N, C-alpha and C positions, 0 to 999 in steps of 0.2 A: 656818347664816347662812356663805355666800361670800362673799369679798369681794376689787375683782378695782384690782389695782396699777397706773396704767396710766404709769407712770414707771418703768423698771429699767435699769439701765447694764449688764448682763447680759457686753456685750463687754467690760467693765473687765475689766484681770487682777485686779482685788481682792475680786473675787467669785469662790470657786468655786464652779461653777453645780448640779455634782449635788448638795452636801450642802444650797446655799444653795435650790435647788431644791423637795428633800425636806421641808423646816423649813418654807418658805413654805404647802403643803398639808396639813400636822401644822398648820398655825395659822388653816387655812379660805382659805387664799388661794388661792386654785384656779385666776382667772386672773390673770396680769402680760402688760404691755405694753412689749417692749422698744427703747429706744429709739436711732434710728440717727445719728449725728451728724458721718457723712461719706461716701463712698460703700463705702470699705472695711470701714468698721462697721457701714451697714446692711443690707452683703451678709454681713456675720457676723451682727447681729441676725436675718434672713429663716433661716441656715441652721439657728442657734440654736433659734427657732420653730418650724419645720421637725422637729423631735427628738419635739414636745409638740402636735401644733396642733392639741389641743382646749383646750389652759390654756393657748397659749403665740400673743402673735400678734407685732410688727413695725410701726416709724415707719422712713424713708425720707427723707432729707436729708443736709441739709449747715449745721454748726452757724456761728451767728457768727462764732468765733475763727476757721475756715476758708474763710469766704467771699471769701478773698486767691485762692482755686486753683479757687473755680466760673466753668463755661465751660460752650460748650455742647453740649459732647459729659458734661460733667457733668448736663445736663439730662440727654443721650437716658441716660446709665447709673443714672440715677434712675427712667426712667420704665421703661424691662427690668426691674428689682428690682420694683417697684410691681402683675408682672405674677402675683405669687405671694399668692395667696390670703387669705395671713396677715396681707400690710403692707395697716395700716388705715389709715394715718395719715402726712404730706409734714411730715417735719419730723425731726430740734429745728429748725427756724427761724427764723429773727427777727432783733432785734437787740441788738448789747452795744457802748456806749458807755464803757465802765468801763475795760477795758482795752484796748480796739484793739488786735487778734491780727492782724486786718485792718481796713483803711481804713474808714470810717463812707462811703464813695463806694461801696469791693466789698461789706460787708455789706445798705447798700441796693441794689444790683443782684440780689445772693445771693438775698435775700431775695424782692424783686420777681420772678423767677423761678421758685420755689418758689412762690410763691401765683399764679399764672397756674399752671401745673404743676397743680397741684391745682384749679385751676378746669378743666382739660382734664380732666382723669383723677376729677372728680367724688370729692374724698374730699375730710375736713377737714384744719386746719392745726395739728399740733403743737406752738406758739409758744412762744419764747425774750425776753426782758427783760430789760437790764439798761443803768437811766441813757441809754433812749433812749424815754419812755414818748410822747413826741408824735410823733414821726418814728412808732413805730408804728402809732401809730394812724390817722395818715395815708393809710399807705396801705393801714392793713387795711377803712379804709373805702375807698376807691379800689376797691378788690375785693370788699368785703363781700358784693355780691349777686347773686354769680356764685361764693360758695362754698359748701361744702357747709356748713362749719362750722369746729369748730376749739375750744380746750382753753388757756386760758393757761399753761403750764405753771411748776408751781410756786413760784405765786405768791407775791408778798414785801409787795404793796407797800397802800397806805393804801383808804382806803373810797370814799374819788374817783378814783381809777386806776380799782379794780372798777368801781365804776360806768357809766362809760367802758365798761367792756369789758360789762358786760351793756347796755347800752344795742346793743350792735351782736352781742350776743345770743349771745355765745360763754359755753362755760363756764368754771371757772376753776377749775384745779386746787391740793386743799390738801396742803404735807407734813410734815415732822414744824416745819418752821421753826415752827409755832403754839405749840409745846408751847415755845419758846424765852418766859419771862415777860421779860425783857425785849430782847431784841431782835426779839422779835416784835410787839409789844407793838399797832402798827399794822397788822397783820394780822388776831391775834386781835378787835382790834375791828370790823375788815368784815367779818366771819364772822358777826358777832352779827345782822348782818343780808343775808347771803348764801343769798337763795332755794336750798330744798333741792330745786329741779326745774336748777339749776345747777352741784351741786359736782360735782368726780370726785376723787376718796382718789388719792395715791401715795406711796411711800417715796422716792423718786432715788436710790434705793440704788446705790451701798454712799456715798452722798454727806450728808449734812442726815440722819443720827442725832439723833434726839431726846432733847432734853434733858431726864433727870427714867429716861428706862432703865434698866434697870440694866446695867453693865459686863460683860461675859463671853467677855474675849479667846480663853479656850480654843478656846471655842462658833464665835467669829462673827469673830474681830479684832480687834475694834471698829468694824466698818463695822456700815453700815445695811443690813439684808434686808430683800425683800418679808415674811419674818414676823414684822415688827415694824409693820406697816400697822394690825392690827385696835390697837394702841396711841396712835398717832394716832388713829385715827375716835374713840375713845375719849375725848380731851381735842376733837376738832370736835362732839363731841356736846356734853360740858358744856355749851360754851363756846353752841352753836347752840339752849342750854335745849331740847333733841329728845331719846329716848330712839334708844338703839344701835340698836336692830332698823331705825326709822322714817326713819337713819343707810344704814344698810346698804341696804333694798331700796330708798332716792334716787338711789345712786353709782353701782349696781350699772345701773339703769333709765335712768342718763343717760348710764354707759359705752355700754348696748348700744344707743340712742339714735343719738349722736355717731359709735363706730365700727363700727354695724353687725355686732356679734360677740353668736351668742347663748348666754343663759350655762347654765352643767356645775354641774350640780345631781350628778354623781358626781365630785367633785374629791375628797375630804375622805380626806385617811390617815388611820388608825388607828400 
């Protein structure tokens, strides 16, 4: 039973790549998509993915926190990064009106430029949204007919918001947030009605370590890791009232369909 983690921040210094990657394979997490959040991190993500091209893929994009740095040159640089066959999506892109490290206008410009780029390149989008739902939906609706598709990365919203994304025929990325019985209750309620053909699974490692997961700081320094994806999957399967095999088959098929990648049945390491 092989799993795909669609959101791993292997460019973050908190993750020691070699041991974390090895532990992931031992846990049957045999394919991972490395998240790009700026031009430099997208380049780094591409370089890491090239080390293990059957196991690793990456995205290329500018996170809304860095939107103030987005220029015409940025779009050219992102386009060049996507020429690698292991780059499978544009993003992490979107809107974040919570911290506003970049102004809303700067964020909107950068997001729209990346939506245009995704349309031009025929790549799906890897989406971020926080406290900007209505504006995000407005822009996605504007470009949806020309987009290959997309996933709402690290979705933490409610059932109403989820249904708006589903109406746009987007996928929903579920992380360990779903394991939090307090903060994650709205998400847990939404997941109960999430169609199996729309779910993708991710850790967002090293962030969002699942609640209830035993601590082993000697092993992982307290970080989240791709190896913990099966733990998240078990909780999701319970919430959806489905068996773990059905969830695995569905999430893998959805990942392959959205990102145009093949399965890797030879990924397990003893």
